[in-house]
N, C-alpha and C positions, 0 to 999 in steps of 0.2 A: 429262968435266965433273964436278968434285968440289963437295961442299958445303963449308961453312966449316970443318968438322972435318977435311976431307981424307981421311976414312976410307971413306965410302960414296957411291955415286952420288946425285945430287940426285933429288928426287921427279919432276921433269919429265923427266929423262933416263930414269929407270926406267919411267915411264909410256909414253914413246916406245918403249922396248925391248919392253915388254909388248904395245903396240899392233901393232908390227911382227911379233911372234911370232904374235899372233892372226890377223893378215892372212895369214901364211904357212899357218897351219892351215886357215883358211877356203878358200884356194886348193886345198889338198890334198883337203879334204872335197868341194869342188865337183867335182873330177875323179872322186872316188868316186861321186858322185851321177850324173854323166854316164854312167859305165860301167854303173851299175845300171839307169838308164832305158833305155839301149840294149838291155840284156839283156831287160828286161821288154817292150820294144816288139817284140822278135823272138820272144818266148816264147809258147807256147800255154798259157793259164791252165788249160785242162781237162786237159792231158796232163803238165804239169810239176808234180810233187808238191811242189816247194819254192816254188811261185809265191807263196803267201800269205806265206811267210817272207821272200822277196825284197821283196815290197811293204812289209812291216813294216820291213825293213832300210833300204829307200829312205826311208821316212818318218822313221825315227830319224836317218838321216844329214842329212835336210833340217832336222830340228829342231835338231840340233847346229849346222848351218850358220847357221840363223836366230839362234841364241844368240850365235854369234860376230859376226854382222852387228850385232846389238844392242849388243854390247860396243864394237865399232868406232864405231858411231853415237854412243853415249854419250861416247866419247873425243873425237870430232870436235865434238860439241856443247859439251863442256867447253873445248875449244880454240877455239871459235867459228869452226870451219872447215866445218861441215856446210852444204851448199847447200839450206837450207829452201825448198821450192818448192810452195806451195799452188796448186792449179789446179782448174777445174771438172771434177767427176767424175760420171759416170752411175752411180748406186748400183745399178741393176739389173745392168749389166755387171760392176761391181766385185764384188758379192756372188756372182754366178754364177761368176765366175772363181775366187774363193776356194773355192767349193764344188767346182769341177772339179778343183782341185789335190789334193783329199783324197778324191775319190770312190772310187778303187780300195781305199784302206785302209778306208773306211767300209763298203763292200760286204763286204770280207773279214771284218769284225767284226759284220756284221749290223746296222749302225746306219743308220737312215733320216735323211735330211737334207732339210729344207724351207727354202726361201728365200721370205721375205715382204717385198716391197718394191713401191712404186709405180713403174712403168716410167718415169714422167716426173720422178722425183726426182733433182735434181742438187745437189751441194754443193761448196764450196771446201775442200780439205784437201790435205796432202802425201800422195800415194797410196802412196809407198814406206813411209813411216813408219806409216801407218794399216794397211797390209797386214801389217806386222810385228805390230802389236797384235792384229788380228783373227785372224791365223794362230796366235798364241800362245794366245789365248782358245779358239779352236776345238780346238786340240790338247789343252788342259786339259779341255774338255767331252767329248772322245772318251774320255778316261781314266775319267771318273766317271759318264757317262750310262748308263742301262740299255739303251736301244735307239733313242733319238730325239734329234735336235738341230734347233733352228730358228735361222736367221740372219734378223734383222729389221732393217730400216731405216725410220725414220719421222721426220717433222718434228713437233716438239712445242713450241709457243710460241716459234718462232724458233730452236730448237735441234735439231740432227740427233742422233737417238739410234740408235746401232748396238748391237743386243742379240744376245748369243749365249746361248740358253736351252737347257737339257737337262732330262731327266726322271729324273735321278739323285737322290741323297739330299740335295742342296743343300749350301751352304757351312756350316761350323760356326759357332756363335754367336760364338766368339772372333774370327773373321775379319770377321764382319758388324759387330761393335762397334768394330773397330780401323780407323783411317784408312788408306787405301791407301798414302798417302805414308810411313807408318811401317812398312810391311811390307817391310823390307829384310834381315831376318835369315834365316839358313839353317835349314831344318827338316831335320835329319839323319834323323829317323824317316820323314818323308814323302818325302824326297828332293828337296825344293824349295829352290832357291837364292834365291827372291824376285826374280830378275832380271826375269822377265816382267811382274810387276805394277809394279815400279819403272820399267821402260822405258815401260810403258803410261801411267803417271802423268806422266812427263816429256813424252811425245809429246802427251798431252792438253793440258798447260799451254802448249805451244808454239803451240797454236791459240787465237787470241783475236779477238774482234770486239766493238766498242762497249763496251770495258772488261769484257767477260765472258770468262772463261777456260774452256777445255775441262776436263773432269773424268772420272774413272773411279770407278765404284762397283760394289759387289757386293750382290746381292739374292737372296732365295729366293722362289719362286712363279712368276710369269709364266704364259705360255700352257701350259707343260708341267709346272708345279708342281715344278720342281727348282731348280738353280742358275741364276742370271742374271748374266752379265757385261755391264755397260753402259758404253759410251764415248759421252760427250756432247760435241758440237762446236758452238760458237756460230756 
């Protein structure tokens, strides 16, 4: 398929090629993750000297896989083919499942994780999309916390607040002053692509109720006096 100049592929065709390539990479990374998890499941953490390295490798592979999933999701949203499916979710089960997925890595780095949620709290949202948002925020908190992270879910004036708080140095002033929607640039020094925050902002806005849109914001302080990532869903 050619554009009007006849020289280069159209943007739609190129986007499809990139999406197909990302999908193939995701499948390969998924196979790597399966192999690592089988090895970890059969290994003795006390006797295997490389156990901590394997845990970190598995975590990094999952992080790459999640980034690829986010890219594919953004592509599907742009093509209006993503099956957006909000449903009633138990926040107690949801947050404890997120914590369990990262527990081995947290232990290996000496990071404590606390979950603070009302067991009776339920909310409507797309669980797959929000899992991607919380997973990305949790991964970021693990990079910058000193030794503690808290996952919090609470209702505040008809809005669900999902908070990931840490006891690190907090977000720089430049990030706190800038709108999350504008954080799309690549930070070559810090190694950030901006994909996680952009994806989170898109997911938040997909959730709306009574003319209110979801939002993402960054704060400093909270219960641990560090950085706070907040996802609000109406």
